[in-house]
C-alpha positions in Angstrom: -17.2 -12.2 -1.4 -13.9 -11.2 1.0 -14.0 -8.3 3.0 -10.5 -6.1 2.6 -9.2 -3.5 4.6 -5.8 -2.6 4.2 -4.6 -0.1 6.6 -0.9 1.4 7.6 0.0 4.8 9.2 2.9 7.1 7.4 4.1 10.9 8.4 1.3 10.6 11.0 -1.7 9.9 8.3 -3.4 6.6 8.5 -4.1 5.4 5.4 -7.1 3.0 4.7 -9.0 0.9 1.8 -11.8 -0.8 2.6 -14.2 -2.8 0.4 -15.6 -6.0 -0.7 -13.7 -8.3 -3.4 -15.0 -11.1 -5.3 -12.5 -12.0 -7.7 -8.1 -12.0 -7.1 -8.4 -9.6 -9.6 -10.4 -7.4 -7.6 -8.1 -7.9 -4.7 -5.0 -7.2 -7.0 -6.8 -4.0 -8.3 -7.2 -2.6 -4.2 -4.1 -3.9 -3.4 -1.7 -1.9 -6.1 -4.3 1.5 -5.3 -3.3 0.8 -1.3 0.6 1.0 -2.7 0.1 4.0 -4.9 -2.0 5.7 -2.3 1.1 5.1 0.6 3.8 6.2 -2.0 2.1 9.2 -3.1 1.6 10.1 1.1 4.9 9.7 1.6 6.3 10.9 -1.4 4.7 13.6 -2.3 4.3 13.2 -5.6 3.5 10.3 -7.8 6.1 7.5 -8.9 8.5 8.2 -11.4 8.5 4.5 -12.4 7.2 0.8 -12.1 10.7 0.3 -10.2 10.0 3.2 -7.7 6.2 1.5 -6.7 8.6 -1.7 -6.7 10.6 -0.7 -3.9 8.0 0.9 -2.5 6.3 -1.8 -2.0 9.4 -3.9 -0.6 9.7 -1.4 1.7 6.1 -1.4 3.0 6.0 -5.0 3.5 9.6 -5.7 4.9 9.3 -7.3 8.4 10.0 -4.8 11.0 13.2 -5.2 12.7 13.5 -3.6 16.0 16.7 -2.3 16.9 18.2 -2.7 21.2 
């Protein structure tokens, strides 16, 4: 069993998914749910295409770059 916790803050809203996973498939399902939820919070709607979801995921996972 793997304990899973995915968390981020977008537009002042904290999004968290917590649970247990027994397989990689369950981890993948939790990740996809997390990405979809963060997309909805950020954009106020469901994605129009898979491309929108992929771009959102890439932006969400991009390293933070500090500008001085």
